[in-house]
BALOBA-1460 file (C-alpha; in Angstrom, 3 decimals):
// residues 150
<rec num="1" residu="m" x="-7.491" y="34.897" z="10.513"/>
<rec num="2" residu="a" x="-7.082" y="31.433" z="8.784"/>
<rec num="3" residu="a" x="-6.461" y="31.307" z="5.228"/>
<rec num="4" residu="e" x="-9.043" y="29.262" z="3.122"/>
<rec num="5" residu="l" x="-7.976" y="27.462" z="-0.174"/>
<rec num="6" residu="p" x="-9.467" y="28.790" z="-3.437"/>
<rec num="7" residu="v" x="-11.948" y="26.876" z="-4.911"/>
<rec num="8" residu="g" x="-11.053" y="25.187" z="-8.209"/>
<rec num="9" residu="p" x="-8.630" y="22.558" z="-8.423"/>
<rec num="10" residu="d" x="-9.950" y="18.867" z="-8.483"/>
<rec num="11" residu="i" x="-7.208" y="17.329" z="-6.745"/>
<rec num="12" residu="l" x="-5.729" y="18.782" z="-3.545"/>
<rec num="13" residu="e" x="-2.388" y="17.360" z="-2.148"/>
<rec num="14" residu="l" x="-1.826" y="18.037" z="1.589"/>
<rec num="15" residu="d" x="1.873" y="18.291" z="2.673"/>
<rec num="16" residu="f" x="1.556" y="17.171" z="6.178"/>
<rec num="17" residu="d" x="5.462" y="17.543" z="6.891"/>
<rec num="18" residu="n" x="5.282" y="21.187" z="6.363"/>
<rec num="19" residu="l" x="1.686" y="21.995" z="7.909"/>
<rec num="20" residu="s" x="1.974" y="23.400" z="11.397"/>
<rec num="21" residu="v" x="-1.075" y="22.651" z="13.366"/>
<rec num="22" residu="g" x="-2.429" y="25.850" z="15.077"/>
<rec num="23" residu="s" x="-0.466" y="28.268" z="13.015"/>
<rec num="24" residu="p" x="-2.199" y="31.509" z="11.898"/>
<rec num="25" residu="d" x="-1.975" y="30.069" z="8.166"/>
<rec num="26" residu="r" x="-3.512" y="26.810" z="9.173"/>
<rec num="27" residu="l" x="-5.579" y="25.572" z="6.170"/>
<rec num="28" residu="q" x="-9.568" y="25.309" z="6.554"/>
<rec num="29" residu="l" x="-10.855" y="22.769" z="4.303"/>
<rec num="30" residu="t" x="-14.411" y="23.658" z="3.801"/>
<rec num="31" residu="g" x="-16.513" y="21.681" z="1.508"/>
<rec num="32" residu="q" x="-13.445" y="20.778" z="-0.450"/>
<rec num="33" residu="e" x="-12.793" y="16.754" z="-1.489"/>
<rec num="34" residu="v" x="-9.417" y="15.585" z="-0.544"/>
<rec num="35" residu="r" x="-8.341" y="12.642" z="-2.772"/>
<rec num="36" residu="g" x="-5.119" y="10.880" z="-2.945"/>
<rec num="37" residu="v" x="-2.322" y="11.840" z="-5.516"/>
<rec num="38" residu="c" x="-2.904" y="8.643" z="-7.163"/>
<rec num="39" residu="d" x="-6.559" y="9.042" z="-8.092"/>
<rec num="40" residu="g" x="-7.474" y="9.556" z="-11.853"/>
<rec num="41" residu="a" x="-5.137" y="10.427" z="-14.378"/>
<rec num="42" residu="d" x="-2.114" y="9.706" z="-12.269"/>
<rec num="43" residu="s" x="-3.011" y="5.993" z="-11.969"/>
<rec num="44" residu="p" x="-0.156" y="3.576" z="-12.977"/>
<rec num="45" residu="v" x="-0.569" y="2.033" z="-16.328"/>
<rec num="46" residu="s" x="1.697" y="-1.098" z="-15.790"/>
<rec num="47" residu="v" x="2.768" y="-3.386" z="-13.000"/>
<rec num="48" residu="s" x="6.469" y="-1.824" z="-13.105"/>
<rec num="49" residu="q" x="5.011" y="1.782" z="-12.672"/>
<rec num="50" residu="a" x="2.701" y="0.469" z="-9.849"/>
<rec num="51" residu="l" x="5.618" y="-1.022" z="-8.124"/>
<rec num="52" residu="g" x="7.733" y="2.055" z="-8.309"/>
<rec num="53" residu="m" x="5.128" y="4.352" z="-7.005"/>
<rec num="54" residu="l" x="4.611" y="2.044" z="-4.177"/>
<rec num="55" residu="d" x="8.353" y="2.038" z="-3.655"/>
<rec num="56" residu="r" x="8.473" y="5.927" z="-3.626"/>
<rec num="57" residu="a" x="5.600" y="6.339" z="-1.359"/>
<rec num="58" residu="l" x="7.094" y="3.744" z="1.219"/>
<rec num="59" residu="d" x="10.285" y="5.640" z="1.096"/>
<rec num="60" residu="h" x="8.509" y="9.117" z="1.545"/>
<rec num="61" residu="l" x="6.726" y="7.566" z="4.717"/>
<rec num="62" residu="n" x="10.059" y="6.091" z="6.070"/>
<rec num="63" residu="a" x="11.904" y="9.545" z="5.544"/>
<rec num="64" residu="a" x="9.220" y="11.596" z="7.163"/>
<rec num="65" residu="d" x="9.493" y="13.216" z="10.440"/>
<rec num="66" residu="v" x="6.351" y="11.312" z="12.001"/>
<rec num="67" residu="a" x="7.309" y="12.259" z="15.452"/>
<rec num="68" residu="s" x="6.380" y="15.988" z="14.764"/>
<rec num="69" residu="l" x="3.010" y="15.133" z="13.099"/>
<rec num="70" residu="p" x="-0.308" y="15.502" z="15.164"/>
<rec num="71" residu="a" x="-1.703" y="12.321" z="16.658"/>
<rec num="72" residu="g" x="-4.599" y="12.634" z="14.448"/>
<rec num="73" residu="v" x="-2.347" y="12.317" z="11.231"/>
<rec num="74" residu="q" x="-0.493" y="9.376" z="12.999"/>
<rec num="75" residu="a" x="-3.636" y="7.618" z="13.549"/>
<rec num="76" residu="e" x="-4.572" y="8.056" z="9.908"/>
<rec num="77" residu="a" x="-1.301" y="6.976" z="8.715"/>
<rec num="78" residu="l" x="-1.592" y="3.838" z="10.791"/>
<rec num="79" residu="r" x="-5.106" y="3.159" z="9.651"/>
<rec num="80" residu="a" x="-4.023" y="3.460" z="5.931"/>
<rec num="81" residu="l" x="-0.945" y="1.329" z="6.545"/>
<rec num="82" residu="e" x="-3.067" y="-1.542" z="8.064"/>
<rec num="83" residu="g" x="-5.195" y="-1.192" z="4.971"/>
<rec num="84" residu="a" x="-2.149" y="-1.129" z="2.711"/>
<rec num="85" residu="e" x="-1.000" y="-4.359" z="4.333"/>
<rec num="86" residu="a" x="-4.224" y="-6.242" z="3.522"/>
<rec num="87" residu="k" x="-3.968" y="-5.194" z="0.091"/>
<rec num="88" residu="h" x="-0.315" y="-5.996" z="0.054"/>
<rec num="89" residu="t" x="-1.225" y="-9.484" z="1.364"/>
<rec num="90" residu="a" x="-3.869" y="-10.035" z="-1.396"/>
<rec num="91" residu="a" x="-1.683" y="-8.813" z="-4.208"/>
<rec num="92" residu="r" x="1.352" y="-11.037" z="-2.924"/>
<rec num="93" residu="g" x="-0.926" y="-13.839" z="-2.888"/>
<rec num="94" residu="r" x="-2.282" y="-13.125" z="-6.527"/>
<rec num="95" residu="v" x="1.263" y="-12.821" z="-7.968"/>
<rec num="96" residu="l" x="2.648" y="-15.682" z="-5.908"/>
<rec num="97" residu="a" x="-0.043" y="-18.185" z="-7.077"/>
<rec num="98" residu="a" x="0.340" y="-17.340" z="-10.841"/>
<rec num="99" residu="f" x="4.122" y="-17.308" z="-10.446"/>
<rec num="100" residu="a" x="3.949" y="-20.897" z="-8.941"/>
<rec num="101" residu="a" x="1.176" y="-21.955" z="-11.692"/>
<rec num="102" residu="q" x="3.518" y="-20.718" z="-14.344"/>
<rec num="103" residu="g" x="6.807" y="-22.631" z="-12.834"/>
<rec num="104" residu="g" x="8.460" y="-19.542" z="-12.071"/>
<rec num="105" residu="c" x="10.240" y="-21.295" z="-8.864"/>
<rec num="106" residu="e" x="11.653" y="-23.868" z="-11.214"/>
<rec num="107" residu="d" x="13.198" y="-21.558" z="-13.599"/>
<rec num="108" residu="d" x="15.477" y="-20.154" z="-10.737"/>
<rec num="109" residu="g" x="16.443" y="-23.655" z="-9.663"/>
<rec num="110" residu="h" x="13.834" y="-24.021" z="-6.824"/>
<rec num="111" residu="g" x="11.212" y="-26.694" z="-6.341"/>
<rec num="112" residu="t" x="8.491" y="-24.735" z="-4.324"/>
<rec num="113" residu="a" x="7.355" y="-21.116" z="-4.098"/>
<rec num="114" residu="r" x="8.222" y="-21.480" z="-0.183"/>
<rec num="115" residu="a" x="11.961" y="-22.391" z="-1.252"/>
<rec num="116" residu="w" x="11.931" y="-19.695" z="-4.022"/>
<rec num="117" residu="l" x="10.750" y="-16.644" z="-1.612"/>
<rec num="118" residu="k" x="13.232" y="-17.816" z="1.078"/>
<rec num="119" residu="w" x="16.250" y="-17.766" z="-1.012"/>
<rec num="120" residu="q" x="15.161" y="-15.051" z="-3.486"/>
<rec num="121" residu="t" x="13.527" y="-12.538" z="-1.278"/>
<rec num="122" residu="r" x="15.653" y="-13.306" z="1.778"/>
<rec num="123" residu="i" x="12.476" y="-13.781" z="4.080"/>
<rec num="124" residu="t" x="12.223" y="-16.566" z="6.752"/>
<rec num="125" residu="a" x="11.062" y="-19.976" z="6.201"/>
<rec num="126" residu="s" x="8.188" y="-19.230" z="8.424"/>
<rec num="127" residu="a" x="7.334" y="-15.909" z="6.624"/>
<rec num="128" residu="a" x="7.519" y="-17.766" z="3.293"/>
<rec num="129" residu="a" x="5.265" y="-20.422" z="4.388"/>
<rec num="130" residu="g" x="2.710" y="-17.757" z="5.530"/>
<rec num="131" residu="a" x="2.816" y="-16.195" z="2.112"/>
<rec num="132" residu="v" x="2.260" y="-19.578" z="0.365"/>
<rec num="133" residu="g" x="-0.523" y="-20.200" z="2.810"/>
<rec num="134" residu="w" x="-2.227" y="-16.875" z="2.013"/>
<rec num="135" residu="a" x="-1.763" y="-17.393" z="-1.841"/>
<rec num="136" residu="r" x="-3.623" y="-20.788" z="-1.545"/>
<rec num="137" residu="r" x="-6.398" y="-19.520" z="0.759"/>
<rec num="138" residu="l" x="-6.871" y="-16.574" z="-1.695"/>
<rec num="139" residu="a" x="-6.866" y="-18.786" z="-4.659"/>
<rec num="140" residu="a" x="-9.405" y="-21.113" z="-2.947"/>
<rec num="141" residu="h" x="-11.716" y="-18.072" z="-1.987"/>
<rec num="142" residu="p" x="-10.975" y="-14.924" z="-3.856"/>
<rec num="143" residu="p" x="-11.902" y="-11.679" z="-2.442"/>
<rec num="144" residu="g" x="-15.569" y="-10.870" z="-3.115"/>
<rec num="145" residu="r" x="-16.647" y="-14.579" z="-3.036"/>
<rec num="146" residu="p" x="-18.346" y="-15.758" z="0.154"/>
<rec num="147" residu="s" x="-16.178" y="-18.412" z="1.929"/>
<rec num="148" residu="p" x="-17.724" y="-21.768" z="2.953"/>
<rec num="149" residu="a" x="-17.618" y="-20.461" z="6.550"/>
<rec num="150" residu="g" x="-19.295" y="-17.006" z="5.909"/>
């Protein structure tokens, strides 16, 4: 007989690393809303705190034994990571545009955002050019505002 979760907690965190599918104590989630651990009161209150949470989350994913996870959980992780990549592109574009507009590149002795990214973050010249391109595109067409083609 499968165990059911008690009714009551507003937030439930599932530990997929320690859940074995098909075991007699497999969780049955009936009628319970499952939300992320960063919802509600645990939201970051600063950019530094948000970046720390992001770093810890990625460290956790990189250390997880993903090969032992069921294919459905792996698929869920892949979908979430693709969504996170889109959000990363938008966030990096916004920060990079603001950084360049304030002359942050020049403060470190670089003439352009592309040069700064290449030397300060150790990415390739083409990756830096891509980041700058996204920053320009997002500045010209912020998310939520229709583009001229759309």
